[in-house]
N, C-alpha and C positions, 0 to 999 in steps of 0.2 A: 343535165344534172352534173354537178361538180362537187368534189371533195377538196377543199383548199387546205394547204399546209401539211403538217405531219400527222394529221388525224387519219388513222388507219381503219377506223370503225365504219365500214361502209354497208352493212347489212340494211340499215334503214333507208339509205339512199337507193339501194338496189330494189328494195320493196316498193318504195314510192315510184321509182321509174317503171316497175312492172305494173303497178296499179294505174298509172297514167297511160301506159300503152293499152291496157285493157279498156280504158275509157275512150280509146280512139285517137290518142295523141301520139305523134312521132317523138320519141325520146332518144337522146344520145347521152350516154354516160361516159364522162371523160376519164373516169378512174380515180384512184386515190393519189394523194400527194401532189396535187396540182398547184402551180403558182398562179397568181393573178394574171400574169402575161399569157400563160398557156390557156387559161379559161377564156380570156378575152379573144385570143386567136381562134379558139373553137367557136365562140359566138359569131365571130365574123365569117369564118369559113362555112359554117352551117347555116348562116342567115337566121339564127335563132330568134324566135318571138318571145321566148321565156327562158330565163336562166334560173335554175333552182340550185341553191348552194346548201349543202348539209355540213354542219360543223358541230362536233361534239367535244372538241379539245379545250374549249374555253378561250381560244384565240380569235374569236369572231370579230371583235371590234377592230383590231389591227388588220386582219386579213380582208375583211369586207371594205374597210376604208381604202386599202390599196386597190382592191378590185374595182370599186366605184370610181376611184381616180383614174384608173386605166381605161375604164369605159368612157369616162368623160373626155380623156385625152384622144380617144379614137372616135369621138363624136357619135357614140352609140346612145341614142336617145329614145329609141323605139322598142326596147327590150324590157319586158316585165321582169323584175328581179324579186325572187322570193328566197327567204332563208329559213332553214329548219334546223332543229337540233336542240341542244341544251343552251337556250338563250334566256338568261335571267330577265325578269320583267323590267328591272331598272335599266337594262341595256336596250330595250326595244325602241324607246323614243330616239335614242342616239342613232340606231341603225336606220330608222325612218328618216331622220334628218339627213343621213348620208345618201338617201335616195332609194332605199329598199322599200318595195311596195307592200310586202306582207311578210309576217314572221309566223311560222307554225312550229309549235313545240311537240314533243312526243305525246302520243295519245290523240292527236288531232284526227278527226274522221277524214278519210281520204276524199270523201264526197265534198267536204268543205274546201279542200285544195282544188279539186276539179272545178267546182262552182266559181271559186275566186278567179282561177285562170280564165275560164270561159267568159266570165262577165267583164274581165279587165284587160284582156289581150288587145293589143293595138293591131288591127288588121291592115 
């Protein structure tokens, strides 16, 4: 679970991480104010199967584009990428085109996130 950029609001990310742990998943939270380079390094170091990115700042398009480009540069093709936060509906197809597998907004039932991950994770 990562918080990209200057977005300091991490309560939601911490709650999601806790719920995912309670569902039996191993979760690593990278903390606030992460750069795409730092997040990709964590994905590589931890051998992550899923990368969850929480963004509430409105900078999701630019940050996720940089993140996805870094992942492509590092040839990370087997990591499920999900994004959550304040993502306008108009931006969702753009994020999907970048390679994001799913987008979850506030109010999403955590069971929907767990189900998506378990059904789509590449083992």
